[in-house]
C-alpha positions as CSV (number, residue, x, y, z in Angstrom):
1,M,-32.9,50.5,-58.3
2,K,-29.5,49.2,-59.3
3,L,-30.4,45.6,-60.0
4,S,-28.1,44.5,-62.9
5,T,-29.6,42.8,-66.0
6,G,-27.4,39.7,-65.5
7,L,-28.5,39.4,-61.9
8,F,-32.2,40.0,-62.9
9,A,-31.9,37.2,-65.5
10,L,-30.1,34.9,-63.1
11,L,-32.8,35.3,-60.4
12,L,-35.5,34.8,-63.1
13,G,-33.8,31.7,-64.3
14,T,-33.2,30.2,-60.8
15,A,-36.8,30.8,-59.6
16,A,-38.5,29.5,-62.7
17,P,-38.6,25.8,-62.0
18,L,-40.0,25.9,-58.5
19,S,-43.6,25.3,-59.2
20,T,-46.6,25.5,-61.5
21,A,-46.7,29.2,-60.5
22,S,-43.2,30.0,-61.6
23,A,-41.3,33.1,-62.2
24,E,-41.9,32.6,-66.0
25,D,-45.7,32.9,-65.2
26,C,-45.0,36.1,-63.4
27,G,-44.1,38.0,-66.5
28,S,-47.6,37.7,-67.9
29,V,-49.4,38.6,-64.8
30,S,-52.1,41.4,-65.0
31,G,-52.1,44.1,-62.4
32,G,-48.9,45.8,-63.4
33,Q,-46.1,46.0,-60.9
34,A,-48.3,45.2,-57.9
35,G,-49.4,42.0,-59.6
36,M,-45.9,41.0,-60.4
37,N,-44.9,41.8,-56.8
38,E,-47.5,39.4,-55.6
39,C,-46.6,36.7,-58.1
40,Y,-43.0,36.6,-57.1
41,G,-44.0,36.8,-53.5
42,N,-46.0,33.6,-54.1
43,V,-43.2,31.9,-55.9
44,F,-41.0,32.6,-52.9
45,K,-43.7,31.3,-50.5
46,K,-43.8,28.0,-52.4
47,A,-40.0,27.7,-52.3
48,D,-40.0,28.6,-48.6
49,A,-42.6,25.8,-48.0
50,E,-40.6,23.3,-49.8
51,L,-37.5,24.2,-47.7
52,N,-39.5,23.9,-44.5
53,K,-40.7,20.4,-45.6
54,L,-37.2,19.3,-46.2
55,Y,-36.0,20.8,-43.0
56,K,-38.6,18.8,-41.1
57,E,-37.5,15.6,-42.9
58,I,-33.9,16.2,-41.8
59,E,-34.9,17.1,-38.4
60,A,-36.8,13.8,-38.2
61,R,-33.8,11.8,-39.2
62,L,-31.8,13.6,-36.5
63,K,-34.3,12.9,-33.7
64,D,-31.9,10.6,-31.9
65,D,-29.0,13.0,-32.2
66,P,-29.7,16.2,-30.2
67,D,-26.2,17.6,-30.6
68,T,-26.5,17.5,-34.4
69,T,-30.1,18.8,-34.3
70,K,-28.8,21.8,-32.4
71,L,-26.2,22.4,-35.0
72,L,-28.9,22.2,-37.6
73,V,-31.1,24.8,-35.8
74,T,-28.0,27.1,-35.4
75,A,-27.1,26.8,-39.0
76,Q,-30.6,27.4,-40.2
77,K,-31.0,30.5,-38.1
78,A,-27.7,31.9,-39.5
79,W,-28.7,30.9,-43.0
80,V,-32.0,32.8,-42.8
81,A,-30.2,35.9,-41.5
82,Y,-27.7,35.6,-44.3
83,R,-30.4,35.2,-46.9
84,D,-32.5,38.2,-45.7
85,G,-29.3,40.4,-45.2
86,E,-28.1,39.5,-48.7
87,C,-31.4,40.3,-50.2
88,D,-31.5,43.6,-48.2
89,F,-28.2,44.4,-49.7
90,Q,-29.0,43.4,-53.2
91,T,-32.2,45.5,-53.3
92,A,-30.8,48.4,-51.3
93,G,-31.4,50.8,-54.3
94,G,-35.2,50.6,-53.8
95,G,-37.2,51.7,-56.7
96,S,-40.4,50.5,-58.2
97,I,-39.3,46.9,-58.7
98,A,-37.9,46.4,-55.2
99,G,-41.2,44.6,-54.2
100,M,-40.5,42.1,-56.9
101,A,-36.7,41.9,-56.6
102,Y,-36.6,41.1,-52.9
103,P,-38.7,37.9,-53.3
104,M,-36.9,36.9,-56.4
105,C,-33.6,37.2,-54.4
106,Q,-35.1,35.2,-51.5
107,T,-36.2,32.5,-54.0
108,A,-32.8,32.2,-55.7
109,I,-30.9,31.8,-52.4
110,T,-33.7,29.5,-51.0
111,Q,-33.5,27.3,-54.0
112,S,-29.8,26.9,-53.3
113,R,-30.5,25.8,-49.7
114,I,-33.3,23.4,-51.0
115,D,-30.6,21.8,-53.2
116,D,-28.3,21.5,-50.2
117,F,-31.0,19.8,-48.1
118,K,-32.0,17.4,-50.9
119,G,-28.3,16.4,-51.0
120,Y,-28.2,15.8,-47.3
121,L,-31.3,13.6,-47.7
122,K,-29.7,11.5,-50.4
123,C,-26.2,10.9,-49.1
124,E,-24.8,7.4,-48.5
125,E,-24.3,5.9,-45.2
126,G,-20.7,6.7,-44.0
127,D,-20.3,9.7,-46.1
128,P,-18.0,11.9,-43.9
129,N,-19.4,15.1,-45.4
130,C,-23.0,14.3,-44.7
131,P,-24.4,15.2,-41.2
132,V,-27.7,13.5,-41.9
133,P,-28.1,9.7,-41.4
134,A,-29.4,7.7,-44.3
135,A,-33.2,6.8,-44.3
136,N,-34.0,3.6,-42.7
């Protein structure tokens, strides 16, 4: 496995604030590598659930705009393909920590998308760089 120390630290730091079961908690999990794999998998599942919640909020705000909704769906499908492809690439070396490194990668990239979605949900009316209308 050729996961650099810097990338490993970046992924750990990015994943840590996601929930009460954070990446920091995974370092002290019992069960060896299998336990850590499961823990990091659970951290990713929580990030993915948060992403899906935000996606539904954006979709609800776009309910009267089918053209923009279609763009959202297209963008999200492409983003999922990117995330999974990037994590496949980053963990291509395999090895004993691949089962942990893959969800760490997914979590880091998902957290970035969560930040994007939160920004879309907070932008001001009339912002030309925001495709999501302000909440009523």
